[in-house]
N, C-alpha and C positions, 0 to 999 in steps of 0.2 A: 504494500500500498502505500501511495505515495504521500510525502508531507506535505501540508496545506499551509501557507503562509495567509494571515489576516492581518492585513493593513488598516488601523484603524487612523483619521487625519482628525487631528485637534487644531479647528481655525482660533487663532490669535488675532484680533482686528485692533489695529490701534487708533489712537485719536489724532488729535490735530493742533498743528503750534507753528509759528513761522516759518521755521525750518525742522521738519519732525525725522525722527530717526527709528526705526525699530527692524530688528532682524538684518542688522548692517547695511540698511539702503536708508540713504539719506534724499529728502525730497523738498525742495525749494521754489518757488514758495508752497505752503501746504492750504492755501485758501484761494481760489479762483474767482473771480466773479465779474460776469460781462455786463457792463451798464453803457450808457451812450452809446458810441459807434464802435465799442470795442469787439472786435470778432474774429480774435486770435489770443493766444496764452501759448508761452514756452516754459515745460517744467523742468528744472535741472535736477538730475538723478545722478548719484554718486555711490559705488558699491565700497562701503565702508571696511567689508571686513576682507578677510583672509582666504577666500575660496571664491572662484567663479560661481555666480548666480543667475538664473535665469528666473523671469518675472514674468506672469502674463498680465495683461489691464483689462478691465471690463470695467462696467457702471454697475451700481447695488443701489438699492432703495432703501432709506434708513428714515427712521421715526425718531424725534426726540422726544424724551420724557420731562417730566417738571422738575426731576433731580438732575438733569443732564445727561443721563445716559441714552444710549441708541439701542432700538430692535430693529432687525432687518424687516422688510414689510415688503407685500405684491403690487398693493394696490394703494394708492394715495390716502393719506390720513386728511381727515379736515383742516381745511386752510392750505393744504400745500398740494403742488404741481409738479410734475416730475421734469427734468429737464433732459435727459438723455437722449432724446428722440429730436432734439436740434441740434445735437453735439458729436464732432466725431475726434477719434484720435487717433494719432500714427505716430509710429510703429505700436503694434497692439501685443507686440512679444519681445523684450530685449534679453541679451546677455550679457553679462557686465564681469570683466576679470577685476581683482581684486585692484582697489582704487582708482579704475577706470569709469569717466563721465558719459553721461548721457542725456540728450535733449530729447524729448519729446513734446510735440503739438497737438494743442487743442482748438479744435475750429468751432466756430459757433454758426450755424446756418439759421439767420434770421427770416422770421417769417411774417408775411403783412397779415394774417389771420391770427396771429398770436394775441391773447387777450391781455389786459393790463394788469401785472402780478408779478410775483417772484415764483421760479420754477428751480429745484433744487435736487441734484442728485447726489451721488458720492464715488468718485472715481477707485478703484480698488485693485490695489500692488500687489500680486498673490505670488508668493514664493513658489518654485515647482522642487518638488523635492525629489531626492533618488530612490523609486519604490522599493527599490533590492534590500533587502535586510540585511543590517551592517552587525558583523562580530560575531556571528553563530557559526559555531564548531559543527559542521555537517555530521563528523563521525560520534557526536554527544547528544545529538540530538535522536529522538524517538520516530521513526518515520511514520508511526501509526497515530501521532497524536497533534491538534490541532494548534498551531502555533501564532500568540497575538502578539502584535507588535504596535505599539502607540507610538505617534508621531506627532509631531506640530508642526501645523501650516502656518507660515507668519505671512501677516498682511496689513498694508497701511492703507486706509481709507482716507482722503481729502475732500469737503464738501465744493462741490462745481454750480455755482449759482447765476441764472439771468435774471436779469430785472429788465421787464416788460414795460413800456408806457410808464405811467405815472406811479411811481410806488413812495411809499413814506411810512416811517414808524417811528412811535414816541415811544418814551419809558420813565416810568417813576420807581421808585425804590419805597417799600412799604415793610411793616412788619418786623422792625430792626431789634433784635432783643439780644443781651448777653448771656452766655449760659457758662456757667463755673464750673468747668469739671474738679479740678484741683486747685490747691491755692495758689498755683503759678501757671495754670492752663486754661486758658479762656475762647472758647470759640462765638463768632459773632454769626448770628443767624440773621436772613434778610431775604426779600422777596423782590426780583426785578419784574416789573409789569411791562407788558409789550400792547400798544396799541398799533392798528395800521396793517398794510399788505405785503409789507418786508420785513424782512430778520432784523436783529442787532446782533452786533460783534464787538467787544469790546475788552478793555480789562478792569480788575478790580483794584482800587487802590483806598486804606484806609489809614486813615491819622488819627491820633489822639493829642488832645491839647489839656494839658491839667491845669488845675486852676492856678497855679504857681509855675509857669516857665514856658517854653517855646512848643508850638506842635512837632511830632516824629512820627516817622511811617511805624505802624505795628502790625500791617498787612498788605497783602497784596495775591491777586489772580490774574493770569494773562490769558486770553484767547477764550473768553467767556461769549458762547452765542446762545441768542434765544431766537429759535426758527420759527417760521410761522405757522407751525400745527398747535403751537402751545401759545397762550397768554400770559403766561408767569413762570418764571425759573426759581425754584429754592435753592437758595445759595447755603454754605456753611463754610466760613472760613476760620480756620486756625490764626490767633492772634500771636504774634511776636514779640513780645517786649524785652527789650535788650538789657534792660536793669535787673530782670531776673524776678522781679515784684509782680504782684498783681496790679493789676490797671485798674485805681480808683481815683474818685475826686479830680474829675475832669469830663471832657467832651469828646464823643467817638464821631468822627465822620467818615461817610463811605461813598465813594464815587464811583461812578461805571462811566469810563473813558473810551471813548473813537480815538484810533489813531491813524490818520491816513494822507498819504502823501507829506509826512511830516509835519503833520498839523493835528492840533489835539482839540477834541472836543467833548465837551461833559454833557452824557446824554442824560444823567439823571444824579441825584447825589441825597442823603439823607444825614440827619446829625440825632445824639440822642447824648443826653447827659448820665454819667455814670457816678454813683456813691462809693 
């Protein structure tokens, strides 16, 4: 009887930052937005690993939850339109030697019949693995038994967004409250509220001003998105107090800031007094 190999692939899908790396693949930029007259975008890829790697590139659809996590979906959620039918990517398969760079191009096929609003799909870079089991001593294997090998499938997704016609979005920050976990461990809880037909994207900055003293930074979180399928995102940011003491007797200010073309825009902000 021949021995049988069962290979189970475990997907590991990455999130998004300005320049993102997972599984030795670096991608820049890590977020693409087609607005105005823009119709093409180039992505720069680099294999930062020690081995030659092959990646296949495709589109997947994702929905954002209120806690910021994602789920794969097949049909658009409420307030969501898929972008992939208006996009072309080439090449679709890349092979990179260690340290080798590669440029791929995304092309937006603008259509006159597109309704105003935002369209989003996610570009998926899937690492192709060698499916031959490694390190098995054939002489020591019982040929009558089923052999199960678990092998991870590394992948990175980045959002690709199309904005057609008039799109707007505004935000507010609400329900700001401090949670004291221990004497010196504190989290700030708050909600980013979104209104409009476009998503939001920016950085969180938290500043503390003691009653007697100057303000200083105590927390930050970069690359925070609120996509069109949700109207609010629940945030929890761990505060970092350099003094090593509990934050008290002062004011906390949290800001949601958009940065584009070296310009900074405060999307929303809120303050609370703490004792």
